[in-house]
C-alpha positions as CSV (number, residue, x, y, z in Angstrom):
1,M,40.2,26.3,-20.9
2,T,38.8,23.4,-19.7
3,I,39.9,20.3,-18.8
4,P,38.6,17.2,-21.0
5,L,36.3,14.8,-18.5
6,R,38.1,11.3,-18.3
7,A,36.4,8.8,-19.7
8,E,34.8,5.7,-17.6
9,P,34.6,2.2,-18.2
10,G,30.8,1.7,-19.0
11,G,29.3,5.7,-19.1
12,R,30.2,5.3,-14.9
13,R,31.2,8.8,-13.5
14,P,33.3,8.2,-10.2
15,V,31.7,11.0,-7.9
16,L,27.8,11.1,-7.0
17,V,26.3,13.8,-5.5
18,V,23.2,14.5,-4.0
19,G,21.4,17.7,-3.6
20,A,21.1,20.6,-6.3
21,G,21.6,23.1,-3.8
22,P,24.3,26.3,-3.8
23,V,26.6,23.3,-2.4
24,G,26.0,20.3,-4.0
25,L,26.1,22.8,-7.5
26,V,29.5,24.7,-6.3
27,L,30.7,21.0,-5.2
28,A,29.6,19.1,-8.8
29,A,30.9,22.5,-11.3
30,E,34.7,22.5,-9.2
31,L,34.7,18.6,-9.8
32,L,33.9,19.4,-13.8
33,S,36.4,22.1,-13.5
34,Q,39.2,19.4,-12.5
35,G,38.0,17.0,-15.1
36,V,35.9,14.8,-12.6
37,P,32.9,13.3,-14.0
38,V,29.6,14.0,-12.2
39,R,26.7,12.8,-12.1
40,L,24.2,15.3,-10.1
41,I,21.0,14.2,-8.2
42,D,18.3,17.2,-7.0
43,N,16.9,14.5,-4.6
44,S,13.1,15.9,-5.3
45,A,10.9,15.0,-7.6
46,A,9.5,18.9,-8.0
47,G,12.9,21.0,-9.9
48,P,14.3,23.6,-7.9
49,T,12.4,26.0,-5.1
50,Q,11.7,29.2,-6.4
51,H,11.5,30.3,-2.8
52,S,14.2,32.5,-1.5
53,R,16.4,30.9,1.4
54,A,20.0,31.7,1.9
55,S,20.6,35.6,2.0
56,V,24.1,36.7,1.6
57,V,27.1,35.6,0.1
58,W,30.2,36.6,2.4
59,P,33.4,38.0,1.0
60,R,35.3,34.5,1.6
61,S,32.1,32.7,-0.7
62,L,33.2,35.5,-3.6
63,E,36.2,34.1,-3.9
64,L,35.8,30.2,-3.8
65,L,33.0,31.0,-6.1
66,G,35.9,32.9,-8.5
67,R,37.5,29.4,-9.0
68,I,34.1,28.3,-10.7
69,G,33.6,32.1,-12.2
70,A,30.6,32.6,-10.2
71,S,31.3,35.9,-8.1
72,A,31.4,38.1,-11.2
73,P,27.9,37.4,-11.8
74,L,26.7,37.1,-8.3
75,V,28.1,40.4,-7.9
76,E,27.0,42.2,-10.6
77,L,23.1,40.6,-10.0
78,G,23.0,40.8,-6.5
79,N,23.0,44.1,-3.6
80,R,25.9,45.3,-2.4
81,L,26.3,44.9,2.0
82,D,29.2,47.5,3.5
83,S,28.2,47.0,6.8
84,V,26.4,45.0,9.5
85,R,24.8,47.2,12.4
86,Y,24.0,46.2,15.3
87,Y,21.2,48.4,17.7
88,S,19.1,47.9,20.5
89,R,16.3,49.8,21.9
90,K,16.6,51.0,18.0
91,R,19.9,52.5,19.5
92,H,22.9,52.1,17.5
93,I,25.2,49.7,19.6
94,G,27.9,49.3,17.2
95,S,29.1,48.3,14.1
96,V,31.1,45.8,11.8
97,D,32.5,47.5,8.4
98,M,33.0,44.8,5.8
99,C,34.0,47.6,3.3
100,R,37.4,48.4,5.6
101,L,38.7,44.7,4.8
102,T,41.9,44.9,2.6
103,D,43.3,41.6,1.9
104,T,40.7,40.1,-0.9
105,P,39.3,41.2,-4.0
106,Y,35.5,42.1,-2.5
107,P,35.5,43.7,1.0
108,F,32.1,43.5,1.3
109,G,29.2,41.1,1.6
110,V,26.1,40.7,-1.8
111,V,22.5,39.9,-0.7
112,I,20.8,38.0,-3.2
113,P,17.9,35.5,-3.5
114,Q,19.1,32.1,-3.1
115,D,17.2,30.6,-5.9
116,T,19.3,33.7,-8.2
117,T,22.5,31.7,-6.8
118,E,21.6,28.5,-8.1
119,E,20.8,30.1,-10.9
120,V,24.1,31.2,-11.7
121,V,26.2,28.4,-10.6
122,R,24.2,26.0,-12.4
123,T,24.6,28.2,-15.6
124,R,28.4,27.5,-14.8
125,L,27.5,23.6,-14.2
126,V,25.9,23.3,-17.5
127,A,28.9,25.3,-18.9
128,L,31.5,22.7,-17.9
129,G,29.4,20.4,-19.0
130,G,27.3,19.3,-16.3
131,E,23.7,18.5,-15.7
132,V,21.1,18.7,-12.7
133,E,19.0,15.1,-12.2
134,F,16.1,14.6,-10.9
135,G,15.3,12.0,-8.3
136,T,14.5,11.0,-4.8
137,L,17.2,8.7,-2.7
138,V,15.7,5.9,-1.6
139,G,18.7,3.1,-0.8
140,L,22.5,3.3,0.2
141,D,24.5,0.1,-0.3
142,Q,28.0,0.2,1.0
143,S,28.5,-3.5,1.3
144,G,30.6,-3.4,-1.8
145,P,34.1,-1.9,-3.2
146,R,31.6,1.0,-4.4
147,P,28.9,2.5,-3.1
148,V,25.5,1.8,-5.1
149,A,22.8,4.6,-4.6
150,A,18.8,3.9,-5.4
151,V,17.1,6.7,-6.9
152,E,13.2,6.5,-7.9
153,R,12.1,8.7,-10.9
154,A,9.0,9.9,-11.5
155,D,7.6,7.6,-13.4
156,A,8.5,5.2,-10.3
157,R,11.7,3.6,-12.3
158,V,14.4,3.2,-9.8
159,E,17.6,3.1,-11.1
160,H,20.5,2.0,-9.3
161,I,24.1,4.5,-9.7
162,E,26.9,3.0,-8.7
163,A,30.4,5.8,-8.3
164,D,33.2,5.6,-6.4
165,W,32.5,8.5,-4.2
166,V,28.7,9.7,-2.8
167,V,28.7,13.3,-1.9
168,G,25.1,14.2,0.5
169,A,24.9,17.5,0.2
170,D,20.7,17.3,0.3
171,G,20.1,18.9,3.0
172,A,19.0,18.9,7.2
173,R,16.6,16.6,6.1
174,S,19.7,14.3,4.8
175,A,18.9,10.8,2.9
176,V,22.6,10.2,2.5
177,R,23.2,11.2,6.1
178,E,20.4,8.5,7.0
179,L,20.9,6.2,4.7
180,A,24.6,6.4,5.6
181,G,23.8,5.6,9.5
182,I,25.9,9.4,10.9
183,R,24.0,10.5,13.3
184,F,23.1,14.0,13.5
185,L,24.0,15.9,17.1
186,G,23.1,18.8,18.9
187,S,22.1,20.3,21.7
188,G,20.4,23.4,23.0
189,D,16.3,24.5,23.0
190,D,15.5,25.3,18.8
191,V,14.4,29.1,18.6
192,L,12.1,29.9,16.1
193,F,12.0,33.1,13.5
194,A,9.2,34.3,10.8
195,I,11.2,35.2,8.5
196,G,10.0,36.4,4.5
197,D,11.0,38.7,2.7
198,G,8.9,41.3,0.2
199,P,8.9,45.7,-0.6
200,V,9.6,47.8,2.7
201,G,8.4,51.1,2.2
202,G,10.6,53.6,3.6
203,D,13.9,55.0,5.0
204,M,15.8,51.8,5.4
205,D,19.3,51.1,4.5
206,P,19.9,49.9,1.1
207,H,23.2,48.5,2.2
208,A,23.5,48.0,5.7
209,L,22.5,44.1,7.7
210,L,20.8,45.3,10.7
211,Y,20.1,43.2,13.7
212,C,17.9,45.3,15.9
213,Y,17.6,44.2,19.8
214,S,14.5,44.6,21.7
215,R,13.0,42.9,25.5
216,S,10.6,41.3,23.3
217,G,13.2,39.9,20.9
218,A,15.5,41.0,17.7
219,L,14.6,41.6,14.2
220,G,17.2,41.1,11.3
221,I,16.9,43.1,8.2
222,A,19.1,42.5,4.9
223,P,18.4,44.7,1.8
224,F,18.0,43.0,-1.5
225,G,18.1,46.3,-3.5
226,E,15.6,47.7,-5.1
227,G,13.4,48.5,-2.0
228,R,12.9,44.8,-1.2
229,F,14.2,43.4,2.4
230,R,14.9,40.1,4.1
231,L,13.1,40.1,7.6
232,A,13.8,37.9,10.1
233,I,12.0,37.7,13.6
234,S,12.5,35.9,16.5
235,V,8.8,34.7,17.4
236,P,7.7,32.5,20.4
237,D,5.8,30.0,19.3
238,W,4.0,29.6,15.8
239,R,1.3,27.0,15.2
240,D,-0.4,27.8,12.4
241,E,0.2,26.1,9.0
242,Q,0.1,29.2,6.7
243,G,3.3,31.5,6.4
244,P,3.7,34.5,9.4
245,P,1.1,37.8,7.4
246,P,2.4,41.3,6.7
247,E,0.7,42.2,9.4
248,L,3.1,40.4,12.4
249,F,6.5,41.5,10.5
250,Q,4.6,45.6,10.3
251,R,4.6,44.8,14.0
252,F,8.1,43.9,14.8
253,V,9.4,46.4,12.5
254,D,7.6,49.2,14.4
255,E,8.3,47.3,17.5
256,R,12.2,47.1,16.9
257,S,13.6,48.8,13.1
258,P,15.7,52.1,13.9
259,R,14.0,53.3,10.5
260,A,10.7,53.3,9.8
261,G,9.5,51.2,7.2
262,L,5.9,50.1,5.3
263,V,5.8,46.2,5.4
264,G,4.3,45.2,1.4
265,E,2.3,41.9,0.0
266,L,5.2,39.2,0.6
267,D,7.0,36.9,-1.8
268,W,7.0,34.2,0.6
269,S,7.1,33.5,5.0
270,T,7.9,30.3,6.7
271,I,9.0,30.0,10.2
272,F,12.8,28.6,10.4
273,R,13.7,26.5,13.5
274,A,16.9,27.7,14.6
275,R,18.6,24.1,15.8
276,R,22.1,23.2,16.0
277,R,23.0,19.6,15.1
278,V,26.5,19.2,13.9
279,A,27.4,15.3,12.0
280,E,28.6,12.6,14.2
281,T,31.3,12.6,11.1
282,M,31.2,14.3,7.6
283,R,32.6,10.9,6.3
284,A,31.3,7.2,6.7
285,G,33.8,5.0,3.9
286,R,33.3,6.3,0.8
287,V,29.9,8.8,1.2
288,F,30.5,12.3,2.7
289,L,28.5,14.8,3.8
290,A,28.4,18.7,3.2
291,G,26.7,21.8,3.7
292,D,22.9,21.2,5.8
293,A,23.3,17.6,5.8
294,A,26.2,18.3,7.6
295,H,25.8,21.1,10.0
296,V,22.6,23.3,10.6
297,F,22.8,25.9,13.3
298,S,21.2,29.5,13.6
299,A,20.5,32.7,10.7
300,A,22.3,34.9,13.0
301,G,25.0,35.8,10.7
302,A,23.9,34.1,7.2
303,Q,26.6,31.8,7.6
304,G,24.6,28.7,6.8
305,M,25.5,28.5,3.0
306,N,28.5,30.1,3.2
307,T,29.9,27.7,5.6
308,G,28.3,24.7,3.3
309,I,30.4,26.6,0.0
310,Q,33.7,25.8,2.0
311,D,32.9,22.5,2.6
312,A,31.7,22.2,-1.3
313,V,34.9,23.5,-2.3
314,N,37.5,21.6,0.8
315,L,36.4,18.0,-0.4
316,A,36.2,19.2,-4.1
317,W,39.5,19.9,-5.0
318,K,41.1,17.1,-2.8
319,L,38.6,14.5,-4.2
320,A,39.5,15.3,-7.6
321,G,43.7,15.2,-6.9
322,V,42.0,11.4,-5.7
323,V,40.4,10.8,-8.9
324,N,42.9,12.1,-10.8
325,G,45.5,10.1,-9.5
326,T,47.8,13.1,-8.4
327,F,46.5,12.4,-4.0
328,E,46.2,9.4,-2.4
329,S,43.3,8.5,-0.9
330,A,44.6,9.6,2.5
331,I,44.1,13.4,1.8
332,L,40.7,12.8,2.3
333,D,40.6,12.1,6.0
334,T,41.6,15.7,6.1
335,Y,38.0,16.4,5.2
336,D,36.2,16.1,8.1
337,T,39.0,16.7,10.6
338,E,38.9,20.5,9.0
339,R,35.3,20.9,7.9
340,H,33.9,19.2,11.2
341,L,36.1,21.6,13.8
342,A,34.9,24.7,11.7
343,A,31.6,24.1,11.5
344,E,31.3,23.3,15.8
345,R,32.7,27.0,15.9
346,I,30.6,28.5,13.5
347,V,27.4,26.4,15.4
348,L,28.5,28.1,18.8
349,T,29.2,31.7,17.0
350,T,25.5,31.7,15.7
351,A,24.7,30.3,18.6
352,K,26.3,33.0,20.4
353,Q,25.2,36.1,18.3
354,T,21.6,34.3,18.5
355,S,21.2,34.2,22.8
356,W,22.7,38.1,22.8
357,G,19.6,39.4,20.9
358,L,16.9,37.3,22.5
359,L,17.9,38.9,26.1
360,N,15.4,39.9,27.9
361,R,16.4,41.1,31.6
362,R,17.1,44.3,31.7
363,H,20.9,44.1,33.6
364,Q,21.7,41.5,31.0
365,A,21.1,43.4,27.7
366,L,22.7,46.5,29.7
367,A,25.8,44.5,30.1
368,R,25.5,43.2,26.2
369,D,25.0,46.4,25.2
370,N,27.4,48.0,26.7
371,A,30.5,45.6,26.0
372,M,29.5,46.4,22.8
373,R,29.8,49.7,22.8
374,L,33.3,49.5,24.5
375,A,34.5,46.8,21.9
376,E,33.2,49.8,18.7
377,R,35.4,52.2,20.4
378,T,38.4,50.2,20.9
379,G,38.5,48.3,17.4
380,V,38.3,45.3,18.9
381,L,34.5,44.0,17.0
382,Q,35.6,45.6,13.8
383,R,39.4,43.8,14.4
384,F,37.4,40.1,15.1
385,G,34.1,40.9,13.8
386,A,34.4,41.2,10.3
387,P,36.9,38.7,9.7
388,L,34.8,36.6,11.5
389,V,31.6,37.7,9.7
390,A,33.3,37.8,6.5
391,Q,34.6,34.2,7.1
392,H,38.3,35.2,7.1
393,D,39.3,33.3,10.0
394,V,38.7,30.1,9.0
395,S,41.7,28.1,10.5
396,Y,42.8,24.4,9.5
397,R,46.1,24.8,11.7
398,P,46.4,21.8,13.6
399,A,43.6,21.8,16.4
400,E,42.6,19.9,19.8
401,T,39.8,22.2,20.6
402,L,37.8,25.0,19.3
403,R,40.0,27.2,21.0
404,D,43.0,26.5,19.7
405,T,41.3,27.8,16.5
406,V,40.6,31.3,17.7
407,P,42.6,33.4,16.0
408,G,45.6,35.4,17.6
409,L,45.9,39.2,18.4
410,T,48.2,40.3,15.5
411,R,47.6,39.5,11.9
412,R,50.4,37.2,10.9
413,V,49.4,34.0,9.2
414,R,49.9,30.3,10.7
415,A,50.2,26.6,8.9
416,G,46.3,26.2,8.5
417,D,45.4,30.1,7.8
418,R,44.2,31.4,4.9
419,L,46.1,34.0,2.7
420,P,44.9,36.4,0.2
421,V,46.1,34.4,-2.7
422,F,43.2,33.5,-5.2
423,A,42.5,30.7,-7.9
424,A,40.2,30.5,-11.0
425,H,39.9,27.7,-13.5
426,G,40.6,27.9,-16.8
427,A,42.6,31.6,-15.9
428,H,45.4,29.9,-14.7
429,G,48.6,32.5,-14.1
430,A,45.9,35.3,-13.5
431,P,43.7,36.7,-10.6
432,Q,40.1,36.6,-10.4
433,P,38.2,39.9,-11.4
434,N,38.7,42.5,-8.8
435,A,42.2,40.6,-7.3
436,E,45.5,42.5,-8.6
437,P,46.9,43.1,-5.5
438,W,46.8,39.5,-4.8
439,P,48.5,37.0,-6.6
440,A,47.2,34.1,-8.1
441,V,47.7,30.6,-7.2
442,H,46.6,27.0,-9.2
443,P,43.5,26.1,-8.7
444,A,44.5,22.3,-8.3
445,R,48.0,21.9,-7.0
446,L,50.3,23.1,-4.5
447,S,52.0,26.0,-4.6
448,L,55.5,27.7,-3.5
449,L,55.5,31.1,-2.5
450,L,58.8,33.3,-2.2
451,W,58.8,36.2,0.1
452,A,61.6,38.6,0.3
453,G,60.1,41.4,2.8
454,P,61.6,44.5,1.7
455,R,64.9,43.4,0.2
456,Q,64.8,42.5,-3.1
457,D,68.8,42.3,-4.0
458,A,71.3,39.7,-5.6
459,G,71.2,37.8,-2.4
460,W,67.6,37.7,-2.6
461,V,67.3,36.1,-6.3
462,A,70.5,33.4,-5.2
463,T,68.5,32.4,-2.6
464,R,65.1,32.2,-4.6
465,E,66.8,30.6,-7.2
466,A,68.6,27.6,-5.4
467,V,64.5,26.7,-3.4
468,A,63.6,26.8,-6.9
469,A,65.7,24.0,-7.7
470,V,64.5,21.8,-5.0
471,A,60.8,22.0,-6.1
472,P,59.6,18.8,-8.0
473,E,58.0,19.6,-11.7
474,N,54.6,19.3,-9.7
475,V,54.3,22.4,-8.1
476,E,54.2,25.9,-8.9
477,V,57.2,28.8,-7.8
478,R,55.9,31.9,-7.8
479,D,57.4,35.3,-6.0
480,I,55.1,37.2,-4.1
481,S,57.9,40.2,-2.7
482,S,56.7,42.6,-5.5
483,W,52.8,42.7,-3.5
484,S,53.4,44.8,-0.7
485,G,50.2,44.1,0.9
486,F,51.9,40.7,2.3
487,E,54.2,42.4,4.8
488,P,51.4,42.5,7.9
489,L,50.9,39.1,7.5
490,L,54.5,37.7,6.9
491,G,56.5,40.0,8.3
492,R,59.6,41.5,7.6
493,R,61.8,38.4,6.7
494,P,61.9,36.1,4.1
495,R,59.8,33.3,4.1
496,A,58.8,30.3,1.5
497,V,55.1,29.6,1.9
498,L,53.6,26.5,1.1
499,V,49.5,26.7,-0.2
500,R,47.2,25.1,-0.4
501,P,44.9,24.8,-3.9
502,D,42.6,26.8,-1.6
503,G,44.5,29.5,-0.6
504,H,45.7,28.1,3.3
505,V,49.1,27.6,3.7
506,A,49.9,24.1,4.2
507,A,53.3,25.3,5.6
508,L,55.6,28.4,6.5
509,V,59.4,28.1,6.6
510,E,62.4,29.8,5.8
511,P,63.2,30.3,2.4
512,E,66.4,27.9,2.0
513,P,66.5,24.8,0.5
514,D,67.0,22.2,3.3
515,A,63.6,23.8,4.9
516,V,61.9,23.5,2.0
517,R,63.1,20.5,0.8
518,L,61.8,19.1,4.2
519,A,58.1,20.4,3.6
520,L,58.1,19.1,-0.1
521,R,59.4,15.8,1.1
522,R,56.5,15.5,4.0
523,A,53.4,16.7,1.6
524,R,55.2,13.7,-1.2
525,A,55.9,10.5,1.3
526,V,51.6,11.3,2.4
527,F,49.7,12.2,-0.3
528,D,51.6,11.9,-3.5
529,A,50.4,9.8,-6.4
530,P,53.5,7.3,-6.9
531,G,55.6,9.0,-9.9
532,A,56.3,12.4,-10.8
533,R,58.3,12.7,-7.5
534,A,61.9,13.8,-9.3
535,P,63.0,17.6,-8.6
536,R,64.1,20.3,-10.6
537,A,64.4,23.4,-11.2
538,L,62.1,25.9,-12.4
539,P,61.9,29.3,-13.5
540,L,59.9,32.3,-11.3
541,P,56.8,32.4,-11.9
542,A,56.9,29.1,-13.3
543,G,53.9,26.5,-14.2
544,G,53.7,22.8,-12.8
545,A,52.1,19.6,-13.7
546,D,50.4,17.5,-10.6
547,A,50.6,18.9,-6.9
548,V,49.5,17.9,-4.1
549,A,47.9,20.0,-1.0
550,T,47.0,19.4,2.5
551,G,46.8,21.2,6.2
552,E,47.8,18.9,8.8
553,D,50.9,17.5,7.8
554,F,52.8,20.4,7.2
555,A,50.8,22.0,10.1
556,E,54.1,22.7,12.3
557,E,56.2,25.5,10.8
558,L,59.8,23.7,10.5
559,A,61.5,26.6,11.5
560,S,61.1,30.2,14.1
């Protein structure tokens, strides 16, 4: 099922997205899937690039891409990544096994060229009625009630495009960010990496991402499959205008890789400067930033594109709700609050991983290696490393500092955390492919999930019926007690969980009418558009109309 697009006066579309890389494509496809007309401008006249840039799609991104039907083809076309392995002086010091993740339909990463990822999402975009236009953004006027973008076409004609909202997903040199007057802030020294894709012969690991440390620097190896790899090497300097040659990569593979490999003719190579920058704000009035336009950081961990995809989905369901009249526009304030802190956290973790890989003093490298081996033996590396790499640990719980976002020692979820429930547009009521152990939630509305714990007796039936009776028509209600995988996350006590469209917990309360009514009232008072506020009894499971979801104002638990 495709939601019909709303007609706009004079053909104007409410959202203009500048930048047709993976982040802009995902954002536009998400909006289209919710019936919001979009204009998507590739901010260049050259068309799509053929160079592979981002190379890994992690589990959380696969979950979110399943909302628009893009995860299954990516899994099919890419190469499965089961683990991340760390080596120092060619000796193994630790591993994070993605295949041991138990709370996701995708217990693996996918290594795939970025141009293939873009093609998959572009195909979904076209299927949803969208298209990519080409042009260069040369102006952005925010003096009126709506922003007006000036886009220069290949024939030098300048078109002025008015939209309710403008999103800059146009990369690290973002024209939207510059024209909106948003500062790009950062600290720390830049680190140079030579990056190249091509064949590597020999006994290379086909399903593991390797980080190889040595006194002279670091090497990263990611397998595309069929003998082709992404190679990333730290280099002290590079002044040549040409990309690094295969001989340079061969030298560092010989010096740093635990397995011998013969580097063949590269498809392409370049120098990447690992800057650390985050936009001062990700929103200025009716203008938003997403992806590299909002943040750039080290390539360590392959988190850049994945972080941008989370930006896109977080912003899209909120924008769609505002445009469609479901949410009050105040919900858009939470985008910068949530994603800015998430970006700062990724900047710090990737910077730390980069600096650890570049330690060249003997005592520092020895301390790092011993710490990694201890974390491996005690299980700490797997316990914290797997959710970190998968981006499952991203939380929208209320936080004033980065320390507030660090996950606790238990698996119990709190308000703001991700819950393993999944949504797909056009397939409401059914989970994503491979998601059978986990229930589906609505992709655009608030869902109320009821958890009985181990006792599902007549008393529980009465409880859930009483709670369902206070839920309004625009809230999905579902009993998830039959899914045993929730016990480590929710505990053995009965709970009611309000869940946002992106699967993050909005509130966690006792399953009794007053507590649920209070949580829902908080939601409606802040974010509901006028109308459709009266509660009614709902059967279980239930369908619904329009709803609202946000992180901040539900964030505290209403009952212990």
